[in-house]
C-alpha positions as CSV (number, residue, x, y, z in Angstrom):
1,M,-24.5,-11.1,6.3
2,A,-24.7,-13.7,9.1
3,G,-23.7,-11.9,12.7
4,A,-20.8,-9.4,13.2
5,P,-17.3,-8.8,10.7
6,Q,-15.2,-11.2,11.8
7,D,-11.8,-9.8,12.6
8,I,-8.9,-12.2,11.4
9,E,-5.7,-12.9,12.9
10,L,-2.3,-14.1,11.3
11,V,-0.4,-15.8,14.2
12,G,3.2,-16.5,13.4
13,L,2.2,-17.4,9.8
14,T,4.9,-18.9,8.3
15,K,5.4,-20.5,4.5
16,R,8.4,-22.6,3.3
17,F,9.1,-24.1,-0.7
18,G,11.5,-26.0,-0.2
19,T,14.1,-24.4,1.9
20,V,13.0,-20.9,0.9
21,E,10.9,-19.5,3.8
22,A,8.3,-17.0,1.2
23,V,6.6,-15.5,4.2
24,R,8.4,-15.4,7.5
25,S,6.3,-15.7,11.0
26,I,4.3,-12.9,10.6
27,N,2.0,-11.7,13.2
28,V,-0.8,-9.3,12.3
29,R,-4.8,-9.0,13.0
30,I,-7.1,-6.9,10.7
31,P,-10.5,-6.1,12.2
32,G,-13.3,-6.9,11.3
33,G,-15.4,-4.9,9.0
34,S,-11.9,-3.1,7.7
35,Y,-10.8,-2.7,4.4
36,C,-7.1,-3.9,4.5
37,C,-4.4,-3.8,1.7
38,L,-1.1,-5.8,1.7
39,L,1.9,-3.8,-0.1
40,G,4.8,-4.5,-1.1
41,P,7.0,-5.4,-4.3
42,S,7.2,-8.6,-6.3
43,G,8.3,-11.3,-4.3
44,C,7.8,-10.0,-1.1
45,G,5.3,-12.4,0.1
46,K,1.6,-10.7,-0.1
47,T,0.0,-12.9,-2.7
48,T,1.2,-16.2,-0.9
49,T,0.2,-14.5,2.8
50,L,-3.5,-13.9,0.6
51,R,-3.7,-17.8,-0.3
52,M,-3.0,-19.0,3.3
53,I,-5.9,-17.4,4.0
54,A,-8.0,-18.3,1.6
55,G,-7.3,-22.3,1.7
56,H,-4.9,-21.8,-1.6
57,E,-1.9,-22.8,0.0
58,S,-1.0,-24.8,3.2
59,V,0.2,-23.4,6.1
60,S,4.0,-24.3,6.9
61,D,3.6,-23.4,10.6
62,G,1.6,-20.6,12.3
63,D,-2.2,-19.9,12.5
64,V,-4.9,-18.4,10.5
65,L,-8.2,-17.6,12.7
66,I,-11.1,-15.9,11.3
67,G,-13.6,-14.6,14.1
68,S,-13.0,-16.9,17.0
69,S,-12.1,-20.3,14.2
70,N,-8.9,-21.8,13.8
71,V,-9.6,-22.2,10.1
72,T,-6.0,-23.4,9.7
73,H,-6.2,-26.5,7.9
74,L,-9.8,-26.2,6.7
75,P,-10.5,-26.3,3.2
76,P,-11.3,-23.0,1.5
77,A,-15.0,-23.7,1.5
78,Q,-15.5,-23.8,5.0
79,R,-13.6,-20.6,5.8
80,G,-16.7,-18.0,4.7
81,T,-14.1,-16.6,2.7
82,A,-14.2,-15.7,-1.3
83,M,-11.4,-15.1,-3.5
84,M,-11.5,-13.1,-6.6
85,F,-8.8,-13.9,-8.9
86,Q,-5.9,-11.0,-11.0
87,S,-7.6,-13.7,-13.9
88,Y,-11.2,-12.9,-13.1
89,A,-11.6,-16.8,-13.8
90,L,-14.6,-16.4,-16.0
91,F,-16.4,-19.3,-17.5
92,P,-16.3,-18.1,-21.0
93,H,-19.6,-20.6,-21.9
94,L,-21.6,-19.4,-19.7
95,S,-23.5,-15.8,-19.6
96,C,-22.4,-13.3,-16.9
97,L,-25.8,-14.4,-14.7
98,E,-24.8,-17.6,-14.8
99,N,-21.6,-16.9,-14.0
100,V,-22.5,-15.2,-11.2
101,A,-24.8,-18.3,-10.1
102,F,-22.6,-21.5,-10.7
103,S,-21.4,-21.4,-7.0
104,L,-24.8,-21.3,-5.8
105,K,-25.7,-23.9,-8.2
106,M,-22.6,-26.1,-6.7
107,Q,-23.8,-25.5,-3.5
108,G,-27.4,-27.2,-4.4
109,V,-29.2,-23.9,-4.7
110,G,-32.4,-24.5,-6.9
111,K,-32.8,-22.0,-10.4
112,A,-34.7,-19.9,-9.6
113,E,-33.2,-19.1,-6.1
114,R,-29.8,-18.9,-7.5
115,H,-30.8,-16.9,-10.4
116,E,-33.0,-14.4,-8.3
117,A,-29.3,-13.8,-6.0
118,A,-27.5,-13.4,-9.1
119,H,-29.5,-10.9,-10.7
120,E,-29.2,-8.8,-6.9
121,Y,-25.5,-9.4,-6.7
122,L,-25.2,-7.9,-10.4
123,K,-27.2,-5.1,-9.8
124,L,-24.7,-4.1,-7.0
125,V,-22.0,-3.7,-9.1
126,E,-24.0,-2.1,-11.8
127,M,-24.0,-5.0,-14.2
128,D,-27.8,-6.3,-14.5
129,A,-28.4,-5.0,-17.9
130,Q,-25.4,-7.2,-19.3
131,A,-26.9,-10.8,-17.7
132,A,-27.5,-12.4,-20.9
133,R,-23.8,-11.2,-22.0
134,L,-21.0,-14.0,-22.4
135,P,-17.5,-12.6,-21.1
136,N,-16.0,-12.0,-24.5
137,Q,-18.7,-9.6,-25.4
138,L,-17.6,-7.5,-22.0
139,S,-14.7,-5.1,-21.8
140,G,-12.3,-5.9,-19.2
141,G,-14.0,-3.6,-16.5
142,Q,-17.2,-5.2,-16.8
143,Q,-15.7,-8.4,-16.7
144,Q,-14.1,-7.5,-13.4
145,R,-17.6,-6.3,-12.3
146,V,-19.2,-9.8,-12.7
147,A,-16.1,-11.7,-11.3
148,L,-17.0,-9.2,-8.3
149,A,-20.6,-10.5,-8.4
150,R,-19.4,-13.7,-8.4
151,A,-17.1,-13.8,-5.1
152,L,-19.8,-11.8,-3.1
153,V,-22.7,-13.7,-4.2
154,T,-21.9,-16.9,-1.5
155,K,-22.4,-13.9,1.5
156,P,-18.5,-13.7,2.5
157,D,-17.5,-13.1,5.9
158,V,-13.7,-11.8,4.0
159,L,-13.4,-11.1,0.3
160,L,-9.7,-11.8,-1.1
161,L,-8.4,-9.9,-3.5
162,D,-5.3,-10.7,-6.0
163,E,-4.1,-7.5,-7.2
164,P,-7.8,-7.3,-9.0
165,L,-6.9,-3.5,-10.9
166,S,-4.0,-4.8,-12.3
167,A,-5.0,-5.5,-15.5
168,L,-6.9,-1.9,-16.2
169,D,-6.2,1.5,-17.8
170,P,-5.2,3.8,-15.3
171,F,-8.9,5.9,-15.9
172,L,-10.8,2.5,-15.0
173,R,-8.5,1.7,-12.6
174,V,-9.4,4.9,-10.2
175,R,-13.1,4.2,-11.2
176,M,-12.8,0.5,-10.2
177,R,-11.1,1.7,-7.0
178,E,-13.7,3.7,-5.7
179,E,-16.5,0.9,-6.7
180,L,-14.4,-1.3,-4.6
181,K,-14.3,1.1,-1.5
182,R,-18.0,1.4,-2.0
183,L,-18.9,-1.7,-1.9
184,Q,-16.5,-2.9,0.7
185,S,-18.6,0.0,2.8
186,E,-22.1,-1.2,2.0
187,L,-21.6,-4.6,2.3
188,G,-19.7,-4.3,6.0
189,I,-17.4,-7.5,5.4
190,S,-13.7,-7.7,5.7
191,F,-11.6,-7.2,2.0
192,V,-7.9,-8.2,2.3
193,H,-6.6,-6.8,-0.9
194,V,-2.9,-7.5,-2.7
195,T,-1.6,-4.6,-4.7
196,H,1.8,-3.5,-5.3
197,S,0.6,0.0,-5.5
198,Q,1.4,2.8,-3.6
199,E,-1.5,4.8,-4.6
200,E,-4.3,2.1,-4.9
201,A,-3.4,1.5,-0.8
202,M,-3.2,4.7,0.0
203,A,-6.8,5.1,-1.5
204,L,-8.4,2.2,-0.5
205,A,-7.2,0.3,2.8
206,D,-8.2,1.4,6.7
207,L,-5.0,-0.8,7.3
208,V,-1.9,-0.9,5.4
209,V,0.5,-4.0,5.4
210,V,3.7,-3.3,3.9
211,M,5.8,-6.3,3.1
212,N,9.2,-7.2,2.0
213,D,11.7,-10.2,1.7
214,G,8.2,-12.8,3.9
215,R,7.9,-10.2,6.6
216,I,6.0,-7.3,7.5
217,E,8.0,-4.0,8.1
218,Q,4.9,-2.1,9.1
219,A,1.0,-2.4,9.5
220,N,-0.8,0.4,10.4
221,S,-3.5,3.8,8.8
222,P,-2.2,4.9,5.4
223,R,-1.1,7.9,7.4
224,E,0.8,6.5,9.6
225,V,2.6,4.7,7.1
226,F,2.9,7.8,5.0
227,E,3.8,10.2,7.6
228,W,6.3,8.0,9.8
229,P,7.9,5.1,8.0
230,A,9.1,2.4,9.9
231,S,12.2,1.7,8.1
232,V,14.1,2.2,5.5
233,F,12.4,0.2,3.3
234,V,9.0,1.7,3.8
235,A,10.4,5.4,3.3
236,R,12.1,4.5,-0.2
237,F,9.3,2.2,-1.4
238,I,5.9,4.1,-0.5
239,G,7.7,7.1,-2.6
240,D,7.6,10.8,-2.3
241,H,10.3,10.0,0.8
242,N,14.2,10.9,0.8
243,V,16.7,8.9,2.8
244,I,19.3,10.3,4.7
245,S,21.8,8.5,6.6
246,G,24.9,10.0,8.8
247,T,26.1,9.2,12.0
248,V,26.0,11.4,15.5
249,D,29.1,13.5,15.9
250,G,27.7,16.1,19.0
251,L,24.8,16.3,21.1
252,H,23.8,19.4,22.5
253,E,21.2,19.5,25.5
254,A,18.4,17.5,23.6
255,T,19.5,17.6,20.0
256,A,21.9,15.6,18.3
257,S,24.3,16.7,15.1
258,I,24.3,14.5,12.5
259,K,27.4,14.0,10.0
260,G,25.7,12.7,6.7
261,A,27.6,12.3,2.9
262,G,29.8,15.1,2.0
263,E,28.4,18.5,3.3
264,V,25.0,17.1,4.6
265,R,24.1,18.0,8.0
266,F,20.9,17.1,10.2
267,S,19.8,17.6,13.2
268,L,17.4,15.0,15.3
269,P,15.8,15.1,18.7
270,A,18.6,13.4,20.8
271,D,16.2,10.4,22.7
272,G,18.4,7.4,23.2
273,L,21.4,8.6,21.0
274,S,24.7,8.7,21.8
275,V,28.1,10.1,19.8
276,G,29.1,7.5,17.0
277,D,25.6,6.1,16.6
278,P,24.6,5.9,12.6
279,V,21.3,7.4,11.9
280,D,18.7,7.0,9.1
281,A,16.1,10.2,8.3
282,A,13.2,10.3,6.0
283,I,11.7,13.5,4.5
284,R,8.9,14.1,2.3
285,S,10.2,15.5,-1.0
286,D,7.4,18.5,-0.6
287,K,8.9,19.6,2.6
288,L,12.2,20.9,1.5
289,R,12.6,23.8,0.5
290,M,15.5,24.5,-3.0
291,V,16.5,28.2,-3.9
292,P,19.2,28.8,-6.6
293,V,22.9,29.3,-5.1
294,G,23.5,32.8,-4.5
295,S,19.7,33.8,-3.8
296,A,17.9,35.5,-1.0
297,P,17.2,32.4,1.8
298,A,13.6,30.6,0.6
299,E,11.2,32.1,2.4
300,G,11.0,31.4,6.6
301,E,14.8,29.9,6.1
302,A,16.7,30.3,9.0
303,E,21.1,30.3,8.9
304,T,21.3,27.1,11.0
305,E,18.6,25.2,9.2
306,D,19.5,21.7,8.1
307,G,20.7,21.6,4.0
308,F,22.8,21.0,1.8
309,T,23.8,22.1,-1.9
310,A,23.5,19.8,-5.4
311,T,23.1,19.8,-8.9
312,I,19.8,19.1,-10.5
313,A,20.3,16.4,-12.5
314,S,17.1,15.8,-13.7
315,I,13.4,17.4,-13.8
316,E,10.0,16.1,-14.3
317,Y,6.6,18.0,-15.0
318,L,3.9,16.3,-13.8
319,G,1.0,19.0,-14.1
320,L,0.6,20.6,-10.4
321,W,3.9,18.9,-9.7
322,V,7.4,19.3,-10.8
323,R,10.0,16.7,-9.4
324,L,13.7,17.5,-9.2
325,G,16.5,14.7,-9.0
326,L,19.3,16.0,-7.4
327,D,22.8,14.9,-8.0
328,L,25.1,15.0,-4.3
329,P,28.0,12.1,-3.7
330,G,26.7,10.1,-1.1
331,L,22.6,10.1,-1.6
332,T,20.9,8.2,-3.6
333,D,17.5,9.2,-5.6
334,F,17.2,12.3,-3.7
335,R,14.4,14.2,-4.8
336,V,12.3,17.6,-4.3
337,S,8.7,18.2,-5.2
338,Q,7.5,21.7,-5.9
339,P,4.4,23.1,-6.8
340,D,4.4,24.0,-10.9
341,T,4.2,27.9,-9.9
342,A,7.0,27.6,-7.5
343,F,9.2,25.5,-10.2
344,F,8.2,28.1,-13.2
345,A,9.0,31.2,-11.0
346,N,12.2,30.3,-10.3
347,S,13.3,29.1,-14.1
348,L,15.7,26.3,-13.0
349,R,17.3,24.1,-15.3
350,A,19.2,20.9,-15.5
351,G,23.3,21.4,-14.3
352,D,21.7,24.6,-11.8
353,R,23.2,24.1,-8.7
354,V,20.5,24.7,-5.8
355,R,20.7,25.4,-2.1
356,V,18.2,22.7,-0.3
357,S,16.9,23.0,3.3
358,W,14.3,21.7,5.6
359,S,13.0,22.4,9.1
360,S,14.1,19.6,11.3
361,S,10.8,19.1,12.5
362,N,9.8,17.6,8.9
363,L,12.4,15.3,9.5
364,H,11.6,11.5,10.5
365,R,13.9,9.4,12.7
366,L,13.8,5.9,10.8
367,G,13.8,2.8,13.2
368,A,12.8,4.6,16.4
369,D,9.4,4.0,18.1
370,R,6.8,6.6,18.3
371,K,3.2,6.5,19.6
372,H,0.7,5.8,16.9
373,I,-1.9,8.7,15.6
374,H,-5.2,7.9,15.7
């Protein structure tokens, strides 16, 4: 690598396809030497954003800055970036070594020098022993490693990855996830990685950029995004959160009392709230207390705690955890996660009535400003 890691900054970046805005005036700075994941559902604009950074897609409005350079209108080869495509796009008639060396050949690098560099990067991804093989003689994971080596051999300032793990089986996906993080740490360059997998983004990223409908909903550390989602969309998309909504019907000193659907009631700090205001809040599914109706209160539960009574609609055994879906009018996809030992101690079944409660300190008001953690 030549020089210090380069920041990437997107300023008012917009992409239109005809009358459709695929990316809508987004602003974000990706610190140099960090691992950034662009996360969101299909059609949210994340791949289009990646392609604009790479120069494979023109920019309608705004700018792409890499380091101190505005690269918005530069061709891909002059940006200091390399792209690893979802399909890997290896040449079927070339060996692994020749695939990795190909871009250096196009740059006019001599055969001995480019082959030496190709061997070096194949070693980096633990594929040097397969240097003479053709792509069709490799597994999917091995092909991915060769594609990685080919992208890195030009020593880019930024590596761009378009859903690189989506074609792999679950076991190999976890292994390659670890390899990507190791490589990024060793090389010290910025990786920008597009994914629709929340688990993948949480495991890999220093910076998670959650996108929806061409906009950035939230950009922060994985912990910040998971613990304090910024919107209803982020809370639902990240998963393991329940969203409850209601209207403020009372203010008591520093606390707002909120009435939700049916019998649901909850409370939040009153900062900035007035009677009649609509409120959305999120709570993690593992922060809920649940006991059968008629049993003693859950350990630590106080009489005044927020909560409701509901019916168990579904039970999913997930090994260490059991996820229970609850049926209550006005609540959508409300779930409780319990450790397997706690669940089996209660012998709950679908159709049972349960009391669900939580500590108000575990409830997070959506859309409210908060100081970021570090």
